[in-house]
N, C-alpha and C positions, 0 to 999 in steps of 0.2 A: 715556510721558514723565512724570517726576515733577513734583509741584506747584511746586517752587521754580524748576525749569527753565522751566516754562510762564510763571510770573510774570516771570522775568528776560527772556524773549522778548518778553512783552507790554510790559515797561517800555522795552525798546530797540526796540520795533516792528519786530521781525525774524521772519522764518519760520524753520523749523528748518534750512533750507538757506542758511546765510549765510557770507560770507567774513570773513577777518580785517580786510580793508579796511572792509567794511560795519560790523563791530563797533567798530573804532577810530573811524571817522567818527562814528557815532552816540553813542559815549562822549564824545567831544570836545563834541558839541552839547549833550548832557545836562549835562555838567559846567559848560559855560558858562552854561547857563540857571539851573541850581540852585546855583551856588557862593555860599556864605553872604555873602561880602564884597560881592556884587552888590547887596545891599539897603541898603548904607551910605547911599545918598543918596535912597532911596525916600521916607522920611518923617522929619519932625522929632520925631515921637511915639516916645520911647524904648521904651515898652512894645510898640508895634506893631512897631517895628524888631527887638526881641529875639524877638518871636514869629516874624517872617519869617525872621530869622537861624537860629533853631532849626529851623524847617521846611526851610530850605535845607541845614543841617548833617545832618539826618536823611536828606533825599533824597540827598545826596552819598554818605553811608555806604551807602545802599541801592544807588545806582548802582555804586559800587565793588565791592560784593559780588556784584551781578548780572553785572558785567563779569568778574570772576574766575571765576565759575561758567561763563559762556558761553565764555570762553577755554579753560578746562579741557575743556569739552565739544568745542570745535573741535579742540584738540590730540589728544583721544581718537579723534575721527573720522579725523584724519590719520595716526594710529598712531604718535604720538610717545611 
């Protein structure tokens, strides 16, 4: 298993034997947790808000990249 696949599995908290349903469910959970706009009402401090917004943006990108990688891996296993 390559390093990026291992990181994606760890991010999604999945084992190598996962289903599309498992992947989609965890993707929705992670995106809900890390969506940048979620931080709009967390603080009145603009600097802290922007820091949290940027962290959410970075995590959203990481989640999307990991999802694409895991989806490709799943389709490869299924022989598509």
